[in-house]
N, CA, C and O atoms as a GROMACS GRO file, in nm:
protein
  480
    1MET      N    1  -6.536   2.279  -9.582
    1MET     CA    2  -6.444   2.168  -9.599
    1MET      C    3  -6.302   2.211  -9.564
    1MET      O    4  -6.231   2.139  -9.494
    2LEU      N    5  -6.261   2.327  -9.614
    2LEU     CA    6  -6.127   2.379  -9.589
    2LEU      C    7  -6.109   2.411  -9.442
    2LEU      O    8  -6.001   2.391  -9.386
    3LEU      N    9  -6.213   2.460  -9.380
    3LEU     CA   10  -6.207   2.497  -9.240
    3LEU      C   11  -6.188   2.375  -9.151
    3LEU      O   12  -6.113   2.381  -9.054
    4SER      N   13  -6.255   2.264  -9.181
    4SER     CA   14  -6.242   2.144  -9.098
    4SER      C   15  -6.104   2.080  -9.112
    4SER      O   16  -6.052   2.027  -9.013
    5SER      N   17  -6.043   2.082  -9.231
    5SER     CA   18  -5.910   2.023  -9.245
    5SER      C   19  -5.805   2.109  -9.174
    5SER      O   20  -5.709   2.054  -9.119
    6THR      N   21  -5.822   2.241  -9.174
    6THR     CA   22  -5.731   2.329  -9.101
    6THR      C   23  -5.748   2.307  -8.952
    6THR      O   24  -5.650   2.306  -8.877
    7SER      N   25  -5.870   2.290  -8.909
    7SER     CA   26  -5.897   2.264  -8.768
    7SER      C   27  -5.836   2.132  -8.723
    7SER      O   28  -5.780   2.125  -8.614
    8LYS      N   29  -5.845   2.030  -8.806
    8LYS     CA   30  -5.784   1.900  -8.773
    8LYS      C   31  -5.632   1.911  -8.767
    8LYS      O   32  -5.569   1.850  -8.680
    9ARG      N   33  -5.573   1.989  -8.858
    9ARG     CA   34  -5.429   2.006  -8.860
    9ARG      C   35  -5.381   2.077  -8.733
    9ARG      O   36  -5.280   2.039  -8.674
   10VAL      N   37  -5.453   2.179  -8.692
   10VAL     CA   38  -5.419   2.253  -8.569
   10VAL      C   39  -5.432   2.160  -8.449
   10VAL      O   40  -5.347   2.163  -8.360
   11ASP      N   41  -5.537   2.079  -8.445
   11ASP     CA   42  -5.554   1.983  -8.335
   11ASP      C   43  -5.438   1.883  -8.332
   11ASP      O   44  -5.388   1.850  -8.224
   12SER      N   45  -5.398   1.836  -8.448
   12SER     CA   46  -5.288   1.739  -8.455
   12SER      C   47  -5.157   1.802  -8.407
   12SER      O   48  -5.080   1.739  -8.334
   13ILE      N   49  -5.132   1.924  -8.450
   13ILE     CA   50  -5.010   1.992  -8.406
   13ILE      C   51  -5.016   2.018  -8.255
   13ILE      O   52  -4.914   2.005  -8.186
   14GLY      N   53  -5.131   2.053  -8.205
   14GLY     CA   54  -5.148   2.073  -8.061
   14GLY      C   55  -5.123   1.945  -7.983
   14GLY      O   56  -5.058   1.948  -7.878
   15GLN      N   57  -5.173   1.833  -8.032
   15GLN     CA   58  -5.149   1.704  -7.966
   15GLN      C   59  -5.001   1.668  -7.970
   15GLN      O   60  -4.947   1.619  -7.871
   16LEU      N   61  -4.935   1.692  -8.083
   16LEU     CA   62  -4.792   1.663  -8.095
   16LEU      C   63  -4.711   1.746  -7.997
   16LEU      O   64  -4.623   1.694  -7.929
   17LEU      N   65  -4.741   1.875  -7.988
   17LEU     CA   66  -4.670   1.961  -7.893
   17LEU      C   67  -4.696   1.918  -7.749
   17LEU      O   68  -4.604   1.919  -7.667
   18THR      N   69  -4.820   1.881  -7.718
   18THR     CA   70  -4.853   1.836  -7.583
   18THR      C   71  -4.776   1.710  -7.546
   18THR      O   72  -4.719   1.701  -7.437
   19VAL      N   73  -4.774   1.613  -7.635
   19VAL     CA   74  -4.702   1.487  -7.609
   19VAL      C   75  -4.552   1.514  -7.596
   19VAL      O   76  -4.486   1.455  -7.511
   20THR      N   77  -4.499   1.602  -7.680
   20THR     CA   78  -4.356   1.635  -7.673
   20THR      C   79  -4.323   1.702  -7.540
   20THR      O   80  -4.222   1.668  -7.478
   21LEU      N   81  -4.405   1.795  -7.496
   21LEU     CA   82  -4.382   1.861  -7.367
   21LEU      C   83  -4.391   1.763  -7.251
   21LEU      O   84  -4.310   1.768  -7.158
   22ILE      N   85  -4.488   1.674  -7.255
   22ILE     CA   86  -4.499   1.572  -7.149
   22ILE      C   87  -4.377   1.482  -7.149
   22ILE      O   88  -4.326   1.448  -7.042
   23PHE      N   89  -4.328   1.444  -7.267
   23PHE     CA   90  -4.209   1.359  -7.277
   23PHE      C   91  -4.088   1.430  -7.219
   23PHE      O   92  -4.011   1.370  -7.144
   24ILE      N   93  -4.070   1.557  -7.252
   24ILE     CA   94  -3.956   1.635  -7.199
   24ILE      C   95  -3.968   1.648  -7.047
   24ILE      O   96  -3.868   1.639  -6.976
   25PHE      N   97  -4.088   1.670  -6.997
   25PHE     CA   98  -4.110   1.679  -6.853
   25PHE      C   99  -4.073   1.549  -6.783
   25PHE      O  100  -4.008   1.551  -6.678
   26VAL      N  101  -4.114   1.437  -6.839
   26VAL     CA  102  -4.083   1.306  -6.779
   26VAL      C  103  -3.933   1.280  -6.782
   26VAL      O  104  -3.877   1.229  -6.685
   27LEU      N  105  -3.867   1.315  -6.892
   27LEU     CA  106  -3.721   1.299  -6.899
   27LEU      C  107  -3.651   1.385  -6.793
   27LEU      O  108  -3.559   1.337  -6.726
   28ALA      N  109  -3.693   1.510  -6.778
   28ALA     CA  110  -3.633   1.598  -6.679
   28ALA      C  111  -3.657   1.545  -6.538
   28ALA      O  112  -3.567   1.547  -6.454
   29LEU      N  113  -3.778   1.499  -6.512
   29LEU     CA  114  -3.811   1.443  -6.381
   29LEU      C  115  -3.724   1.320  -6.352
   29LEU      O  116  -3.676   1.304  -6.240
   30THR      N  117  -3.706   1.234  -6.450
   30THR     CA  118  -3.621   1.115  -6.434
   30THR      C  119  -3.477   1.155  -6.407
   30THR      O  120  -3.411   1.097  -6.321
   31TYR      N  121  -3.427   1.254  -6.481
   31TYR     CA  122  -3.289   1.300  -6.464
   31TYR      C  123  -3.267   1.350  -6.321
   31TYR      O  124  -3.171   1.310  -6.255
   32PHE      N  125  -3.356   1.437  -6.272
   32PHE     CA  126  -3.338   1.493  -6.139
   32PHE      C  127  -3.360   1.388  -6.029
   32PHE      O  128  -3.295   1.395  -5.925
   33ALA      N  129  -3.448   1.294  -6.050
   33ALA     CA  130  -3.468   1.187  -5.952
   33ALA      C  131  -3.343   1.100  -5.944
   33ALA      O  132  -3.303   1.058  -5.835
   34THR      N  133  -3.281   1.072  -6.058
   34THR     CA  134  -3.158   0.993  -6.060
   34THR      C  135  -3.045   1.068  -5.990
   34THR      O  136  -2.971   1.008  -5.912
   35LYS      N  137  -3.032   1.197  -6.017
   35LYS     CA  138  -2.929   1.278  -5.950
   35LYS      C  139  -2.950   1.280  -5.800
   35LYS      O  140  -2.854   1.267  -5.723
   36LEU      N  141  -3.074   1.296  -5.758
   36LEU     CA  142  -3.104   1.299  -5.615
   36LEU      C  143  -3.070   1.166  -5.549
   36LEU      O  144  -3.008   1.163  -5.442
   37THR      N  145  -3.108   1.057  -5.613
   37THR     CA  146  -3.079   0.924  -5.558
   37THR      C  147  -2.929   0.900  -5.551
   37THR      O  148  -2.879   0.847  -5.452
   38ALA      N  149  -2.858   0.938  -5.655
   38ALA     CA  150  -2.712   0.919  -5.655
   38ALA      C  151  -2.646   1.002  -5.546
   38ALA      O  152  -2.553   0.956  -5.481
   39GLY      N  153  -2.694   1.123  -5.527
   39GLY     CA  154  -2.638   1.208  -5.422
   39GLY      C  155  -2.663   1.151  -5.284
   39GLY      O  156  -2.575   1.156  -5.198
   40LEU      N  157  -2.781   1.096  -5.262
   40LEU     CA  158  -2.810   1.035  -5.133
   40LEU      C  159  -2.724   0.912  -5.109
   40LEU      O  160  -2.673   0.893  -4.998
   41GLN      N  161  -2.706   0.830  -5.212
   41GLN     CA  162  -2.622   0.710  -5.199
   41GLN      C  163  -2.477   0.749  -5.173
   41GLN      O  164  -2.410   0.690  -5.088
   42LYS      N  165  -2.428   0.849  -5.246
   42LYS     CA  166  -2.289   0.893  -5.229
   42LYS      C  167  -2.267   0.947  -5.089
   42LYS      O  168  -2.164   0.920  -5.027
   43GLY      N  169  -2.364   1.024  -5.040
   43GLY     CA  170  -2.353   1.079  -4.906
   43GLY      C  171  -2.354   0.970  -4.800
   43GLY      O  172  -2.288   0.982  -4.697
   44ARG      N  173  -2.429   0.866  -4.825
   44ARG     CA  174  -2.438   0.755  -4.730
   44ARG      C  175  -2.306   0.676  -4.726
   44ARG      O  176  -2.267   0.625  -4.621
   45LEU      N  177  -2.239   0.666  -4.842
   45LEU     CA  178  -2.116   0.588  -4.849
   45LEU      C  179  -1.992   0.670  -4.817
   45LEU      O  180  -1.886   0.612  -4.793
   46ALA      N  181  -2.002   0.802  -4.815
   46ALA     CA  182  -1.886   0.886  -4.788
   46ALA      C  183  -1.840   0.865  -4.645
   46ALA      O  184  -1.921   0.857  -4.553
   47GLY      N  185  -1.709   0.855  -4.627
   47GLY     CA  186  -1.654   0.836  -4.495
   47GLY      C  187  -1.669   0.694  -4.444
   47GLY      O  188  -1.647   0.668  -4.326
   48SER      N  189  -1.705   0.604  -4.530
   48SER     CA  190  -1.727   0.465  -4.490
   48SER      C  191  -1.594   0.394  -4.471
   48SER      O  192  -1.494   0.429  -4.534
   49ASN      N  193  -1.592   0.298  -4.385
   49ASN     CA  194  -1.473   0.217  -4.362
   49ASN      C  195  -1.469   0.095  -4.450
   49ASN      O  196  -1.378   0.013  -4.439
   50VAL      N  197  -1.567   0.081  -4.539
   50VAL     CA  198  -1.573  -0.034  -4.628
   50VAL      C  199  -1.552   0.015  -4.770
   50VAL      O  200  -1.619   0.108  -4.815
   51GLU      N  201  -1.458  -0.049  -4.841
   51GLU     CA  202  -1.429  -0.010  -4.979
   51GLU      C  203  -1.401  -0.136  -5.061
   51GLU      O  204  -1.319  -0.219  -5.021
   52VAL      N  205  -1.469  -0.150  -5.174
   52VAL     CA  206  -1.443  -0.260  -5.266
   52VAL      C  207  -1.326  -0.216  -5.354
   52VAL      O  208  -1.339  -0.122  -5.432
   53LEU      N  209  -1.213  -0.286  -5.343
   53LEU     CA  210  -1.094  -0.248  -5.419
   53LEU      C  211  -1.094  -0.304  -5.559
   53LEU      O  212  -1.052  -0.237  -5.654
   54GLU      N  213  -1.140  -0.427  -5.573
   54GLU     CA  214  -1.135  -0.491  -5.704
   54GLU      C  215  -1.243  -0.600  -5.712
   54GLU      O  216  -1.274  -0.665  -5.612
   55THR      N  217  -1.297  -0.617  -5.830
   55THR     CA  218  -1.397  -0.721  -5.854
   55THR      C  219  -1.361  -0.795  -5.982
   55THR      O  220  -1.330  -0.733  -6.083
   56LEU      N  221  -1.364  -0.928  -5.976
   56LEU     CA  222  -1.334  -1.011  -6.091
   56LEU      C  223  -1.449  -1.107  -6.112
   56LEU      O  224  -1.487  -1.181  -6.021
   57LYS      N  225  -1.506  -1.106  -6.233
   57LYS     CA  226  -1.618  -1.194  -6.265
   57LYS      C  227  -1.563  -1.332  -6.299
   57LYS      O  228  -1.478  -1.345  -6.388
   58ILE      N  229  -1.610  -1.435  -6.230
   58ILE     CA  230  -1.564  -1.571  -6.258
   58ILE      C  231  -1.672  -1.659  -6.319
   58ILE      O  232  -1.643  -1.766  -6.372
   59ALA      N  233  -1.796  -1.614  -6.312
   59ALA     CA  234  -1.911  -1.684  -6.372
   59ALA      C  235  -2.020  -1.578  -6.390
   59ALA      O  236  -2.008  -1.468  -6.337
   60PRO      N  237  -2.126  -1.612  -6.463
   60PRO     CA  238  -2.230  -1.510  -6.486
   60PRO      C  239  -2.285  -1.444  -6.361
   60PRO      O  240  -2.319  -1.326  -6.365
   61THR      N  241  -2.294  -1.515  -6.251
   61THR     CA  242  -2.347  -1.455  -6.128
   61THR      C  243  -2.250  -1.470  -6.011
   61THR      O  244  -2.292  -1.461  -5.895
   62LYS      N  245  -2.119  -1.493  -6.039
   62LYS     CA  246  -2.022  -1.512  -5.932
   62LYS      C  247  -1.902  -1.420  -5.953
   62LYS      O  248  -1.849  -1.408  -6.063
   63TYR      N  249  -1.861  -1.354  -5.844
   63TYR     CA  250  -1.751  -1.259  -5.849
   63TYR      C  251  -1.657  -1.285  -5.732
   63TYR      O  252  -1.700  -1.330  -5.625
   64ILE      N  253  -1.530  -1.255  -5.752
   64ILE     CA  254  -1.434  -1.250  -5.643
   64ILE      C  255  -1.410  -1.102  -5.617
   64ILE      O  256  -1.382  -1.026  -5.710
   65GLN      N  257  -1.420  -1.062  -5.490
   65GLN     CA  258  -1.398  -0.923  -5.455
   65GLN      C  259  -1.292  -0.912  -5.348
   65GLN      O  260  -1.287  -0.991  -5.255
   66VAL      N  261  -1.208  -0.810  -5.363
   66VAL     CA  262  -1.113  -0.774  -5.259
   66VAL      C  263  -1.169  -0.649  -5.193
   66VAL      O  264  -1.194  -0.548  -5.259
   67VAL      N  265  -1.188  -0.658  -5.061
   67VAL     CA  266  -1.256  -0.552  -4.987
   67VAL      C  267  -1.166  -0.505  -4.874
   67VAL      O  268  -1.105  -0.586  -4.804
   68ARG      N  269  -1.159  -0.372  -4.856
   68ARG     CA  270  -1.089  -0.315  -4.741
   68ARG      C  271  -1.195  -0.280  -4.638
   68ARG      O  272  -1.287  -0.204  -4.667
   69ILE      N  273  -1.181  -0.335  -4.519
   69ILE     CA  274  -1.270  -0.304  -4.407
   69ILE      C  275  -1.182  -0.250  -4.296
   69ILE      O  276  -1.107  -0.324  -4.234
   70GLY      N  277  -1.192  -0.120  -4.272
   70GLY     CA  278  -1.102  -0.056  -4.177
   70GLY      C  279  -0.962  -0.056  -4.235
   70GLY      O  280  -0.938   0.002  -4.341
   71LYS      N  281  -0.870  -0.121  -4.165
   71LYS     CA  282  -0.732  -0.130  -4.212
   71LYS      C  283  -0.696  -0.271  -4.256
   71LYS      O  284  -0.579  -0.300  -4.283
   72LYS      N  285  -0.795  -0.360  -4.263
   72LYS     CA  286  -0.771  -0.498  -4.304
   72LYS      C  287  -0.831  -0.524  -4.441
   72LYS      O  288  -0.925  -0.456  -4.482
   73TYR      N  289  -0.776  -0.622  -4.511
   73TYR     CA  290  -0.820  -0.658  -4.644
   73TYR      C  291  -0.871  -0.801  -4.644
   73TYR      O  292  -0.811  -0.889  -4.583
   74PHE      N  293  -0.983  -0.823  -4.713
   74PHE     CA  294  -1.044  -0.956  -4.719
   74PHE      C  295  -1.081  -0.987  -4.863
   74PHE      O  296  -1.107  -0.897  -4.943
   75SER      N  297  -1.084  -1.116  -4.896
   75SER     CA  298  -1.133  -1.157  -5.027
   75SER      C  299  -1.261  -1.239  -5.006
   75SER      O  300  -1.271  -1.321  -4.915
   76TYR      N  301  -1.357  -1.212  -5.093
   76TYR     CA  302  -1.488  -1.277  -5.085
   76TYR      C  303  -1.526  -1.333  -5.221
   76TYR      O  304  -1.484  -1.283  -5.325
   77ILE      N  305  -1.606  -1.439  -5.218
   77ILE     CA  306  -1.677  -1.482  -5.338
   77ILE      C  307  -1.821  -1.437  -5.319
   77ILE      O  308  -1.887  -1.474  -5.222
   78VAL      N  309  -1.868  -1.356  -5.412
   78VAL     CA  310  -2.003  -1.302  -5.404
   78VAL      C  311  -2.087  -1.368  -5.512
   78VAL      O  312  -2.056  -1.357  -5.631
   79CYS      N  313  -2.192  -1.436  -5.470
   79CYS     CA  314  -2.285  -1.502  -5.562
   79CYS      C  315  -2.416  -1.426  -5.560
   79CYS      O  316  -2.429  -1.321  -5.497
   80LYS      N  317  -2.514  -1.480  -5.630
   80LYS     CA  318  -2.643  -1.413  -5.640
   80LYS      C  319  -2.706  -1.393  -5.502
   80LYS      O  320  -2.757  -1.285  -5.473
   81ASP      N  321  -2.702  -1.495  -5.418
   81ASP     CA  322  -2.768  -1.488  -5.288
   81ASP      C  323  -2.674  -1.496  -5.169
   81ASP      O  324  -2.718  -1.478  -5.055
   82THR      N  325  -2.545  -1.522  -5.191
   82THR     CA  326  -2.453  -1.541  -5.079
   82THR      C  327  -2.321  -1.468  -5.102
   82THR      O  328  -2.286  -1.432  -5.214
   83ALA      N  329  -2.251  -1.448  -4.992
   83ALA     CA  330  -2.114  -1.397  -4.996
   83ALA      C  331  -2.033  -1.485  -4.902
   83ALA      O  332  -2.069  -1.502  -4.786
   84THR      N  333  -1.924  -1.541  -4.953
   84THR     CA  334  -1.842  -1.634  -4.876
   84THR      C  335  -1.703  -1.577  -4.858
   84THR      O  336  -1.640  -1.536  -4.956
   85LEU      N  337  -1.655  -1.572  -4.735
   85LEU     CA  338  -1.522  -1.521  -4.705
   85LEU      C  339  -1.418  -1.624  -4.749
   85LEU      O  340  -1.420  -1.739  -4.704
   86LEU      N  341  -1.326  -1.582  -4.836
   86LEU     CA  342  -1.216  -1.670  -4.874
   86LEU      C  343  -1.104  -1.662  -4.772
   86LEU      O  344  -1.046  -1.764  -4.734
   87GLY      N  345  -1.075  -1.541  -4.726
   87GLY     CA  346  -0.971  -1.525  -4.626
   87GLY      C  347  -0.922  -1.382  -4.622
   87GLY      O  348  -0.963  -1.297  -4.700
   88GLU      N  349  -0.832  -1.358  -4.526
   88GLU     CA  350  -0.775  -1.225  -4.512
   88GLU      C  351  -0.655  -1.213  -4.606
   88GLU      O  352  -0.582  -1.309  -4.627
   89VAL      N  353  -0.636  -1.096  -4.661
   89VAL     CA  354  -0.525  -1.068  -4.752
   89VAL      C  355  -0.438  -0.964  -4.685
   89VAL      O  356  -0.488  -0.865  -4.631
   90THR      N  357  -0.307  -0.985  -4.687
   90THR     CA  358  -0.218  -0.887  -4.627
   90THR      C  359  -0.202  -0.767  -4.719
   90THR      O  360  -0.222  -0.778  -4.840
   91GLU      N  361  -0.166  -0.655  -4.662
   91GLU     CA  362  -0.151  -0.533  -4.742
   91GLU      C  363  -0.038  -0.547  -4.844
   91GLU      O  364  -0.043  -0.485  -4.950
   92GLU      N  365   0.062  -0.627  -4.813
   92GLU     CA  366   0.173  -0.648  -4.906
   92GLU      C  367   0.127  -0.727  -5.030
   92GLU      O  368   0.187  -0.714  -5.136
   93ASP      N  369   0.023  -0.808  -5.016
   93ASP     CA  370  -0.028  -0.886  -5.128
   93ASP      C  371  -0.112  -0.804  -5.224
   93ASP      O  372  -0.136  -0.846  -5.338
   94ILE      N  373  -0.158  -0.687  -5.180
   94ILE     CA  374  -0.240  -0.601  -5.266
   94ILE      C  375  -0.149  -0.529  -5.364
   94ILE      O  376  -0.058  -0.456  -5.323
   95MET      N  377  -0.175  -0.549  -5.494
   95MET     CA  378  -0.096  -0.483  -5.597
   95MET      C  379  -0.176  -0.364  -5.648
   95MET      O  380  -0.295  -0.375  -5.675
   96THR      N  381  -0.109  -0.249  -5.660
   96THR     CA  382  -0.175  -0.132  -5.715
   96THR      C  383  -0.115  -0.103  -5.852
   96THR      O  384   0.002  -0.129  -5.876
   97LEU      N  385  -0.197  -0.051  -5.940
   97LEU     CA  386  -0.150  -0.016  -6.074
   97LEU      C  387  -0.089   0.123  -6.071
   97LEU      O  388  -0.146   0.216  -6.015
   98ASN      N  389   0.029   0.135  -6.133
   98ASN     CA  390   0.084   0.270  -6.148
   98ASN      C  391   0.021   0.336  -6.270
   98ASN      O  392  -0.059   0.273  -6.338
   99SER      N  393   0.056   0.458  -6.298
   99SER     CA  394  -0.013   0.532  -6.405
   99SER      C  395   0.010   0.469  -6.541
   99SER      O  396  -0.081   0.472  -6.624
  100THR      N  397   0.128   0.411  -6.569
  100THR     CA  398   0.152   0.348  -6.698
  100THR      C  399   0.065   0.225  -6.715
  100THR      O  400   0.008   0.204  -6.822
  101GLU      N  401   0.055   0.144  -6.611
  101GLU     CA  402  -0.027   0.024  -6.618
  101GLU      C  403  -0.174   0.060  -6.630
  101GLU      O  404  -0.250  -0.010  -6.697
  102THR      N  405  -0.216   0.169  -6.566
  102THR     CA  406  -0.354   0.213  -6.576
  102THR      C  407  -0.386   0.253  -6.719
  102THR      O  408  -0.494   0.223  -6.769
  103LYS      N  409  -0.293   0.320  -6.785
  103LYS     CA  410  -0.316   0.357  -6.924
  103LYS      C  411  -0.329   0.232  -7.010
  103LYS      O  412  -0.412   0.227  -7.101
  104LEU      N  413  -0.248   0.133  -6.983
  104LEU     CA  414  -0.255   0.010  -7.062
  104LEU      C  415  -0.384  -0.065  -7.034
  104LEU      O  416  -0.428  -0.146  -7.116
  105ALA      N  417  -0.443  -0.041  -6.921
  105ALA     CA  418  -0.565  -0.113  -6.884
  105ALA      C  419  -0.689  -0.060  -6.953
  105ALA      O  420  -0.796  -0.120  -6.939
  106GLY      N  421  -0.679   0.049  -7.027
  106GLY     CA  422  -0.797   0.091  -7.099
  106GLY      C  423  -0.818   0.241  -7.109
  106GLY      O  424  -0.913   0.284  -7.174
  107ASN      N  425  -0.734   0.321  -7.046
  107ASN     CA  426  -0.750   0.465  -7.050
  107ASN      C  427  -0.654   0.528  -7.149
  107ASN      O  428  -0.597   0.634  -7.122
  108VAL      N  429  -0.636   0.466  -7.264
  108VAL     CA  430  -0.541   0.513  -7.361
  108VAL      C  431  -0.613   0.597  -7.465
  108VAL      O  432  -0.722   0.564  -7.511
  109ASN      N  433  -0.549   0.706  -7.500
  109ASN     CA  434  -0.603   0.794  -7.603
  109ASN      C  435  -0.569   0.735  -7.740
  109ASN      O  436  -0.454   0.696  -7.763
  110PHE      N  437  -0.666   0.727  -7.831
  110PHE     CA  438  -0.643   0.669  -7.962
  110PHE      C  439  -0.537   0.747  -8.039
  110PHE      O  440  -0.459   0.688  -8.114
  111LYS      N  441  -0.533   0.878  -8.020
  111LYS     CA  442  -0.434   0.961  -8.090
  111LYS      C  443  -0.292   0.921  -8.050
  111LYS      O  444  -0.203   0.917  -8.134
  112GLU      N  445  -0.271   0.891  -7.921
  112GLU     CA  446  -0.139   0.848  -7.875
  112GLU      C  447  -0.098   0.717  -7.942
  112GLU      O  448   0.018   0.703  -7.983
  113ILE      N  449  -0.188   0.623  -7.953
  113ILE     CA  450  -0.159   0.495  -8.017
  113ILE      C  451  -0.129   0.516  -8.165
  113ILE      O  452  -0.033   0.461  -8.218
  114PHE      N  453  -0.211   0.596  -8.231
  114PHE     CA  454  -0.193   0.623  -8.374
  114PHE      C  455  -0.058   0.691  -8.399
  114PHE      O  456   0.013   0.655  -8.493
  115ASP      N  457  -0.022   0.788  -8.316
  115ASP     CA  458   0.108   0.857  -8.332
  115ASP      C  459   0.224   0.762  -8.309
  115ASP      O  460   0.327   0.772  -8.377
  116LYS      N  461   0.208   0.669  -8.215
  116LYS     CA  462   0.315   0.573  -8.187
  116LYS      C  463   0.339   0.482  -8.308
  116LYS      O  464   0.454   0.455  -8.344
  117PHE      N  465   0.231   0.434  -8.372
  117PHE     CA  466   0.246   0.349  -8.490
  117PHE      C  467   0.293   0.427  -8.612
  117PHE      O  468   0.362   0.372  -8.698
  118ARG      N  469   0.257   0.551  -8.620
  118ARG     CA  470   0.297   0.633  -8.733
  118ARG      C  471   0.447   0.663  -8.728
  118ARG      O  472   0.510   0.676  -8.833
  119LYS      N  473   0.503   0.674  -8.609
  119LYS     CA  474   0.648   0.701  -8.594
  119LYS      C  475   0.732   0.581  -8.631
  119LYS      O  476   0.850   0.596  -8.666
  120GLN      N  477   0.675   0.462  -8.623
  120GLN     CA  478   0.753   0.340  -8.651
  120GLN      C  479   0.775   0.319  -8.796
  120GLN      O  480   0.839   0.221  -8.836
   0.00000   0.00000   0.00000
């Protein structure tokens, strides 16, 4: 009786270790497949003359995008199945964020905000 319960316990631990190893293997395989795919995509897009500068969501499946193609800028409405050219945008109309505005846009350190309020 004691021998069979020990045998069952060893079998259960063996199954647990096997499932855990298979799970770790699948996670590692997924990680490396994702890295490989990202590297291939990045390599394909490197040196491209097309760059999406900004995207604004206007509806659940509709976006306005400002795109640089070569040295010209265009605005598009991108929907689920279509992309419609709104028109060309001049380079002077393109606004870039400076470092202060970028920080205000969401890259602010909480410690900096806390210190600013604490000084007041």
